[in-house]
N, C-alpha and C positions, 0 to 999 in steps of 0.2 A: 723688304730688306733694304738697308741703306747702302748705297753704292760707294765703293771706295774712293779715296781722295783722287787717285789718278783718273778716274771717269769723271769726276766732279770737275777737275781741272781742264780735262779735255773739252768737256761740254761747255764750260765758260769760255774757252778759247774760240771755240766755233761760234757761239752766241756774240761774242765780241766782233769777230770777223764778218758775221752775216748783218749784224746790226749797223755796222759801219757804212753799209753800201758799197764798199770797195771789193767786194768778194768778186772773182771771176767766174765765169761758167764752169770751169774746171773745178773751182774750189766749192761752188754749190753742189756740184755732182759728187764731190768728195765727201761732203757733209752727209749727202743722203745715203752713200754708201755706209758711212760710219754709223749713222742713226739706225740702219736696217741690219747691221751686223750682230748686234746683241740687244737683247731685251732690256738690259741695263741702260744702255744708251738712250733708248726711246723714253724709258722711265724717268730718267735724270732731265732730260730735256722738258718733259711735261710738268715735272715738279719745280723746276728752275723759273718757268715762265708761263705756266698755261698752254705748254705747246708753243707753236711758232705765232700765237696771237701776241706774244711779246714783240715781235719784229715789226708789228703794225702800230705799235704805240708811237704817237707823234712827238712825244717828249723825250724820247730816246733815239729816234731815228736820225741816222747820218752823223752820230758822233764819230770822230777819227778813230781809224782802227788802232794806231799807234798810241793814241791817248788811252784807249780802253785797255790796251795791254799793258801800258805803263802802270795804270792802276791796278790791274790784276796781279802784275809782277811784283808790285810793291810788297813786301813781307808782311807788313800789318794788315794791308788789305787782303791778301791771299788767306790769312788765318781767319779774319771775319768772314770771308766767303765760304771757305771750305768747311768751317767749324759751325756754321749757321744752321739753323733747323731748316730742312728741305721743305717741309710743310709751308714756311713762310717765304721762301726764296722766290718771290714773284717780282713784279715789276717795281713796287716801292722799295724792295731791299737792293735790287740791282741798280736803280736809279740813284739811291743813296750812295752805294758803293762807288759809282761812277761819277758822282757829282763833284763839286769843288771840295766838299768836306773831306774828300779821299784824294783829291789832287789831280784829277784828270784835265782840269782846266791850267793852262800854264800860270805860274807864279812868276813874279817879277825876279828877274835875274836867272831864270831856268835855261838849264843847257841839257839836250837831251839827243839821243840816238835812237833809230828804229831797228827793226830786225835786219841782221846782216850789215849794219853800218857801224864804222868806227869814225871818230872825229877828234881832231886836235884843236885846242883853243888856246889864246894866250889871254890871261886874266889881266884886269886892269893894273895890278901890281907888277906885272910882267912874268908872273908864275906861268908855267907851260903844264897844260892840263890835257890829258888824253882819256876820252871815255870809249869803253867796249860797247858792244852791240846791247841794245835794249837797256840802256843806263839813263837814269835821270838825276840831275843835280841841280840844287839851287844855289848861287853865289851871293853872299850877303857880306859886303865889304863896307866898313865905316871907319871914322878916325881912330877907333881903339882896337878893332880886331879884323881878321880876314877869316870869314867862315864859308866853308862849303858843306851843305846839307845833302848828303847822298840818300836819296829817296829809295833807289833801286839800281842794281847793276854792279858796275866795277869802274874804277878810275885809277889812274895813275898820274901823280903829280910831282914836279919839279918845282919846288918852292923858292921864289926869289927872297932874297934877305931883306928884311925890314924888322930891326930890333925893336921898334916902337910900337909894332902890331903883330902879336903872335898869329901863327897860321893854324886854323883848326879844322879838322874835318869831323863831321858829326853824323852817325847813324842811329837808330833807334836803341842800339845797345851801348852807345857811349860816345866819348869824344878823344880824338888824337890830336895832340897839341905839338907843333914844331916851330922853329925858328928859321931854319934854313937847311932843307933836306929834300930827299926823293924817296917817295913810297908808294905803296899800291895798297888800295883798299877795296874790299869786296864784302858787299853786304847780302846775307843769305836769310832765309826764313827765320832761323833760330839763332844765329851768330853772326858775328863780323870778323873778317880776316884782315890782319895788317901784314903786309911784308916790307921790311925796311932794305932800301937799295944803297942809301947813303946816310951818314949822320944818325940822329936818334930821334924818337918820339917818345913823349908820355902818354900813356893811355889811362883814362879813368873811365870806368864802367858807369852806367846810369845808377848802379847801386854803391858806387862809392870805392871799387876795388882799383888799385893803382898798379901800374907796371911800365917801366921805361924798357923800350926795345932798341937794341943797337943795331947797326948795319949788318945784313946777313941773318937777322932774325926774323921769325915768323910767328905772329901771336893769333891765336884765336879766343874770342872771349864773346860773352853774352852779356844781357843787362845786369846779370847777378853777380858774375865772377869771371876770373881769368880761367879759361879752360885748358889752354896748351901753349907753352912757348918752346919753340924748336928753331933748328937752323933751316933757313930758307932752302929750297931744293935748286933754286937758280933758273927755274922755268916758269914762274908764275906771270912774268910780263911779256912772255913770248906772243901773246895776242896782239900786241902793238904792231907787229911785224906780219900778222895774219897766219901765225903758227899756233897750234895746240901742241904743246910739249907735255909729255905724260911720263912720270917716272913712279911705277908700282902705285898706281891708283886704281880705284874702283871704277867700272865701267859707267856706274850711275853718275860720277862727276863729269865723265867724258861726254854723255849725252846731254847733260845739263848745259854743258857749254855750247854743243851743237844746236840745241833748241833757240839759242839766241840768234842764229844764223839761218834758219828755216821757217818758211812760212808753212802752217798747218800743224798736224798732230804727228809727234814722235814719241810712240808709246815703247815703254821698256818694261818687260816682264820682270817681277820680283825675283825669279828663280835665277836669273843672270846678272841682277844688278851689281852684286858683290865680286864679280869675277875681276882679277887683277890684272893690270897690263902696264906696258911701257911702250912709247913709240913717238913719232912726230907727225902730225897730221895737219892737213890744210883746212882752215876754219872756212875760207872763201868758195870751198868746193865741198859740201857736206855729203853730197852723194858720193864722191870718191872716198871721203873718209869713212862712210858706212861700208864701202866695199872693202876697204883694207881691214876694218875691224872684223868683218864676216871671214876673211881669210885667215885672221891671226888667232881668233877666240872660237870656242865651240857654240856659236850662235848662229841664228838664221834670221837674216833681214828680209822682211816681206814687205814689197812694194804693191799695197793695195792700190795706189794711185799716187801721182806726184805729191799730193798734199796729205797723204795719211800712209805712215811707214810704222811697222810694227817690228820689235827686236825681241826674239825669244830664244829658247833652247834649240840646238840643232838636234834633230831626230836620228 
């Protein structure tokens, strides 16, 4: 029986960590505990790489962990990985996924952050750029345009005025064009979200749908169409100050945000994923945030060890 996508994702993260050579003794012990806890875990590890023989392959050994995770977290790469036939998810597939074709090697103009890291940059035109954790973006500026290609993660940009060169942020779902403005972009597996803080931006999806978004607006779109245009709730950029502000959002979104700030596996049971909550939580102390969530929701947080945490229904 094919394991579910959550198990595949967890196994892929363990493989990336172990392959990098950066795993601590505690993380290696956590992996062994995870693998022994469920027959599905052992089975998917074997199907993905012939067991741990993959870890001895010299062509893959020592690839940087953050580079592997950036590749895994890129929406296009994740879909290829999760939807691939497990019968052929061996060395060749993993090597192809993590090779230059899918971007684990740095590109010219690349800016990136690792797990639990936020960084601020000043671009060559004077624009101010902030990257959330586990974000990867490539800056391509020339005489005719200023382009940021968001590969994965989330950014906030305060655009310097330059009427001769439009400023464009591109994701796999479309392009956002501005002349002088401040906005936030988050790329997900299936869609991109734009949040306007000042001025306006024109969005053109990969399929040609167009929408102008004014200050205070939030737009969700995929490659084909505009999915939703609504008012911003005002909390989307709180991560810049290390806060996670939630207003009537599902628990799954909160956990997705915390995963960027934790090493190891943070597993969420589907039976509690849709619980709604509101609150203010610290991003830089994810242990504390998990404790607060457990106090306010009918959930149980199980700490198998520091690198493997499960969240399920409270019995």
